[in-house]
C-alpha positions, 0 to 999 in steps of 0.5 A: 510406981513410975516406970523407969526403963529407958525408952528408945528414940524415934527413928530419924527420917531422910531429908526430902529432895530439894523442890524445883521452886527452891532452885536459885532464881535466874536474874531477872532484867527490867520490865520482867524479862528473864536474862539467862546467864552465859555459859562460861568462856573455856580458858584458852591455852594461854590462860584466862577468858579468851587470853584476857583475864575476866577482871581486865574486860572493860565495857564500852560506854554507851553511844551519846548523841549531843543535840544542840538545837530544836528538832527531831529524830528521823527513826527510818534514816537514823539522822537527826533533823533540825526542826528550824531552818538555819537563820539567814545570812547577815547582809551588808549595808551595800547589799541592803540598800541595793535590794531595796532599790530594786524593789522600789524600781519594780513597784513604781513600774507596775500600773495594775489596779488589782481588784478595781473596777471602773478605774481610768488612768489609775495606777496601783490602786486596790479595790477601787471603783469609778476613780480617775487618775487615782494612784495608790489609793484602797477602796475608794469610790467615785474620786479624782486625783487623789493619792495614797488614800483610803476609803474616800468617796467623791473627793478631788485631789486629796493626799494622805486622807482616810475615810473622808467624803466630799473632800477637795485638795486636802491632805492628811485628814481623817473621817472628815466630811466637805473640807476644802484646802484643809490640812491635818483635820480629824472628824471635822465638817464643812471646814474651809482653809483650816489646819489641825482641827479636830471635831469642829465644823463650819470653820473657815482659816480656823475661825468659827462662823455661823452656817449662813456666814460660812456658806455666803463666805465660802461661795465668794472664796470659791469664785475668787479662787477659781474653785468649783462649786 
Protein backbone atom coordinates (compact mmCIF):
# COMPACT_ATOMS: atom_id res chain seq x y z
CA UNK A 1 0.00 0.00 0.00
CA UNK A 2 1.39 3.44 -1.04
CA UNK A 3 2.62 5.88 1.56
CA UNK A 4 0.26 8.85 1.52
CA UNK A 5 2.11 10.80 4.19
CA UNK A 6 3.20 14.34 3.23
CA UNK A 7 6.96 14.81 2.85
CA UNK A 8 8.63 18.03 4.05
CA UNK A 9 9.96 20.48 1.35
CA UNK A 10 13.76 20.89 1.04
CA UNK A 11 15.34 23.90 2.74
CA UNK A 12 15.82 27.05 0.62
CA UNK A 13 19.50 27.88 -0.20
CA UNK A 14 20.63 31.51 0.00
CA UNK A 15 21.51 33.25 -3.32
CA UNK A 16 25.28 33.35 -4.07
CA UNK A 17 26.98 36.76 -3.97
CA UNK A 18 27.35 38.62 -7.27
CA UNK A 19 30.56 37.79 -9.19
CA UNK A 20 32.86 40.70 -10.03
CA UNK A 21 32.49 39.89 -13.73
CA UNK A 22 28.74 40.45 -13.47
CA UNK A 23 29.23 44.15 -12.76
CA UNK A 24 28.18 46.53 -15.50
CA UNK A 25 31.03 47.01 -17.95
CA UNK A 26 32.60 50.40 -18.38
CA UNK A 27 31.96 52.10 -21.68
CA UNK A 28 34.63 51.25 -24.26
CA UNK A 29 35.97 53.87 -26.61
CA UNK A 30 37.17 53.12 -30.14
CA UNK A 31 40.34 51.04 -30.52
CA UNK A 32 39.72 49.22 -27.22
CA UNK A 33 40.49 52.10 -24.84
CA UNK A 34 38.40 52.11 -21.66
CA UNK A 35 36.73 55.38 -20.87
CA UNK A 36 36.05 55.87 -17.17
CA UNK A 37 32.94 57.86 -16.46
CA UNK A 38 33.47 61.17 -14.75
CA UNK A 39 32.04 61.62 -11.27
CA UNK A 40 28.92 63.73 -11.17
CA UNK A 41 29.44 67.41 -10.49
CA UNK A 42 28.06 68.38 -7.13
CA UNK A 43 25.18 70.76 -7.41
CA UNK A 44 25.92 74.36 -6.66
CA UNK A 45 23.88 76.35 -4.25
CA UNK A 46 22.04 77.86 -7.21
CA UNK A 47 21.06 74.41 -8.36
CA UNK A 48 22.13 72.23 -11.28
CA UNK A 49 25.65 71.26 -12.40
CA UNK A 50 27.74 74.38 -11.94
CA UNK A 51 24.66 76.53 -11.98
CA UNK A 52 23.51 75.30 -15.42
CA UNK A 53 21.26 72.36 -16.05
CA UNK A 54 22.97 69.36 -17.71
CA UNK A 55 20.46 69.28 -20.52
CA UNK A 56 21.41 72.86 -21.44
CA UNK A 57 25.13 72.12 -21.98
CA UNK A 58 26.12 72.20 -25.68
CA UNK A 59 29.31 70.56 -26.92
CA UNK A 60 31.27 72.92 -29.21
CA UNK A 61 31.66 71.63 -32.79
CA UNK A 62 35.11 70.36 -33.75
CA UNK A 63 37.39 72.72 -35.68
CA UNK A 64 37.16 72.32 -39.47
CA UNK A 65 39.87 73.54 -41.87
CA UNK A 66 38.66 74.36 -45.36
CA UNK A 67 41.28 73.36 -47.95
CA UNK A 68 40.88 75.04 -51.33
CA UNK A 69 44.13 73.88 -53.01
CA UNK A 70 46.62 71.04 -52.96
CA UNK A 71 49.27 71.14 -50.27
CA UNK A 72 50.56 69.53 -47.11
CA UNK A 73 50.18 70.09 -43.39
CA UNK A 74 53.27 70.95 -41.41
CA UNK A 75 52.64 68.96 -38.25
CA UNK A 76 55.51 70.62 -36.40
CA UNK A 77 54.33 74.17 -37.01
CA UNK A 78 50.67 73.32 -37.40
CA UNK A 79 50.35 75.28 -40.62
CA UNK A 80 49.10 74.45 -44.10
CA UNK A 81 51.65 74.91 -46.88
CA UNK A 82 50.57 74.98 -50.55
CA UNK A 83 52.23 72.33 -52.72
CA UNK A 84 52.42 74.58 -55.78
CA UNK A 85 53.65 78.15 -55.97
CA UNK A 86 51.06 80.81 -56.74
CA UNK A 87 50.55 81.53 -60.45
CA UNK A 88 52.62 84.39 -61.85
CA UNK A 89 50.83 87.68 -62.31
CA UNK A 90 49.48 88.47 -65.75
CA UNK A 91 51.56 91.14 -67.45
CA UNK A 92 50.32 93.78 -69.80
CA UNK A 93 51.16 93.99 -73.48
CA UNK A 94 53.53 96.87 -72.87
CA UNK A 95 55.41 94.98 -70.17
CA UNK A 96 55.72 91.89 -72.37
CA UNK A 97 57.04 93.78 -75.39
CA UNK A 98 59.48 95.75 -73.26
CA UNK A 99 60.93 92.58 -71.72
CA UNK A 100 61.12 90.87 -75.10
CA UNK A 101 63.04 93.75 -76.63
CA UNK A 102 65.42 93.73 -73.70
CA UNK A 103 66.15 90.02 -74.21
CA UNK A 104 66.70 90.52 -77.94
CA UNK A 105 69.16 93.35 -77.34
CA UNK A 106 71.02 91.30 -74.77
CA UNK A 107 71.24 88.30 -77.12
CA UNK A 108 72.40 90.34 -80.12
CA UNK A 109 75.22 91.84 -78.05
CA UNK A 110 76.69 88.42 -77.25
CA UNK A 111 79.59 87.23 -79.37
CA UNK A 112 80.69 84.12 -77.53
CA UNK A 113 80.82 80.68 -79.14
CA UNK A 114 80.24 78.13 -76.36
CA UNK A 115 81.66 74.70 -76.99
CA UNK A 116 83.32 75.74 -80.28
CA UNK A 117 86.92 75.16 -81.31
CA UNK A 118 89.14 77.03 -83.77
CA UNK A 119 86.37 79.32 -84.99
CA UNK A 120 87.41 82.74 -86.31
CA UNK A 121 85.08 85.69 -86.69
CA UNK A 122 82.06 83.63 -85.61
CA UNK A 123 79.24 84.89 -83.39
CA UNK A 124 76.89 82.87 -81.19
CA UNK A 125 77.91 79.55 -82.71
CA UNK A 126 77.58 76.45 -80.55
CA UNK A 127 79.79 73.34 -80.78
CA UNK A 128 81.30 74.32 -84.14
CA UNK A 129 84.82 73.56 -85.36
CA UNK A 130 87.11 75.21 -87.89
CA UNK A 131 84.50 77.71 -89.10
CA UNK A 132 84.99 81.27 -90.29
CA UNK A 133 82.61 84.23 -90.15
CA UNK A 134 79.59 82.08 -89.26
CA UNK A 135 76.71 83.26 -87.12
CA UNK A 136 74.18 81.36 -84.99
CA UNK A 137 75.22 77.95 -86.27
CA UNK A 138 75.19 74.63 -84.45
CA UNK A 139 77.62 71.74 -84.94
CA UNK A 140 79.07 72.97 -88.21
CA UNK A 141 82.58 72.14 -89.41
CA UNK A 142 84.89 73.69 -92.00
CA UNK A 143 82.21 76.15 -93.13
CA UNK A 144 82.48 79.83 -94.03
CA UNK A 145 80.00 82.68 -93.88
CA UNK A 146 76.97 80.53 -92.96
CA UNK A 147 73.96 81.76 -90.98
CA UNK A 148 71.39 80.03 -88.78
CA UNK A 149 72.34 76.54 -89.95
CA UNK A 150 73.05 73.21 -88.29
CA UNK A 151 75.25 70.22 -89.08
CA UNK A 152 76.97 71.71 -92.12
CA UNK A 153 80.24 70.42 -93.54
CA UNK A 154 82.38 72.38 -96.00
CA UNK A 155 79.59 74.81 -96.88
CA UNK A 156 79.96 78.42 -97.95
CA UNK A 157 77.52 81.30 -97.44
CA UNK A 158 74.48 79.12 -96.71
CA UNK A 159 71.52 80.28 -94.68
CA UNK A 160 68.98 78.15 -92.85
CA UNK A 161 70.41 74.87 -94.13
CA UNK A 162 70.56 71.64 -92.16
CA UNK A 163 72.52 68.41 -92.61
CA UNK A 164 74.18 69.58 -95.82
CA UNK A 165 77.68 69.20 -97.23
CA UNK A 166 79.63 71.07 -99.92
CA UNK A 167 76.83 73.54 -100.61
CA UNK A 168 77.39 77.09 -101.87
CA UNK A 169 75.07 80.11 -101.52
CA UNK A 170 71.97 78.02 -100.81
CA UNK A 171 69.05 78.67 -98.50
CA UNK A 172 66.61 76.49 -96.56
CA UNK A 173 67.97 73.22 -97.89
CA UNK A 174 67.97 69.96 -95.96
CA UNK A 175 70.02 66.77 -96.16
CA UNK A 176 71.57 67.68 -99.50
CA UNK A 177 75.05 67.68 -101.03
CA UNK A 178 76.83 69.71 -103.71
CA UNK A 179 74.16 72.36 -104.18
CA UNK A 180 74.89 75.75 -105.75
CA UNK A 181 72.44 78.68 -105.61
CA UNK A 182 69.54 76.43 -104.62
CA UNK A 183 66.48 77.20 -102.52
CA UNK A 184 64.29 74.87 -100.43
CA UNK A 185 65.68 71.60 -101.77
CA UNK A 186 65.56 68.39 -99.75
CA UNK A 187 67.68 65.25 -100.16
CA UNK A 188 69.18 66.42 -103.44
CA UNK A 189 72.66 66.08 -104.91
CA UNK A 190 74.47 67.97 -107.66
CA UNK A 191 71.87 70.66 -108.32
CA UNK A 192 72.60 74.14 -109.69
CA UNK A 193 70.11 76.97 -109.41
CA UNK A 194 67.19 74.71 -108.43
CA UNK A 195 64.17 75.57 -106.32
CA UNK A 196 61.88 73.27 -104.33
CA UNK A 197 63.25 69.92 -105.51
CA UNK A 198 63.17 66.74 -103.45
CA UNK A 199 65.26 63.59 -103.95
CA UNK A 200 66.72 64.70 -107.28
CA UNK A 201 70.23 64.89 -108.72
CA UNK A 202 72.03 66.42 -111.71
CA UNK A 203 69.52 69.22 -112.20
CA UNK A 204 70.13 72.72 -113.54
CA UNK A 205 67.27 75.20 -113.10
CA UNK A 206 65.01 72.24 -112.24
CA UNK A 207 65.87 70.46 -115.52
CA UNK A 208 67.34 66.97 -115.53
CA UNK A 209 70.71 66.41 -117.27
CA UNK A 210 73.04 63.51 -117.64
CA UNK A 211 76.09 63.41 -115.43
CA UNK A 212 78.49 64.44 -118.20
CA UNK A 213 76.24 67.24 -119.44
CA UNK A 214 75.72 68.52 -115.92
CA UNK A 215 79.42 68.97 -115.14
CA UNK A 216 80.12 70.55 -118.53
CA UNK A 217 77.34 73.14 -118.17
CA UNK A 218 78.10 73.84 -114.53
CA UNK A 219 81.76 74.53 -115.30
CA UNK A 220 80.78 77.10 -117.88
CA UNK A 221 78.22 78.70 -115.55
CA UNK A 222 80.71 79.01 -112.69
CA UNK A 223 83.16 80.84 -114.93
CA UNK A 224 80.36 83.11 -116.21
CA UNK A 225 79.03 83.90 -112.71
CA UNK A 226 82.46 84.20 -111.11
CA UNK A 227 81.88 81.31 -108.70
CA UNK A 228 84.77 79.20 -107.39
CA UNK A 229 85.22 75.75 -108.85
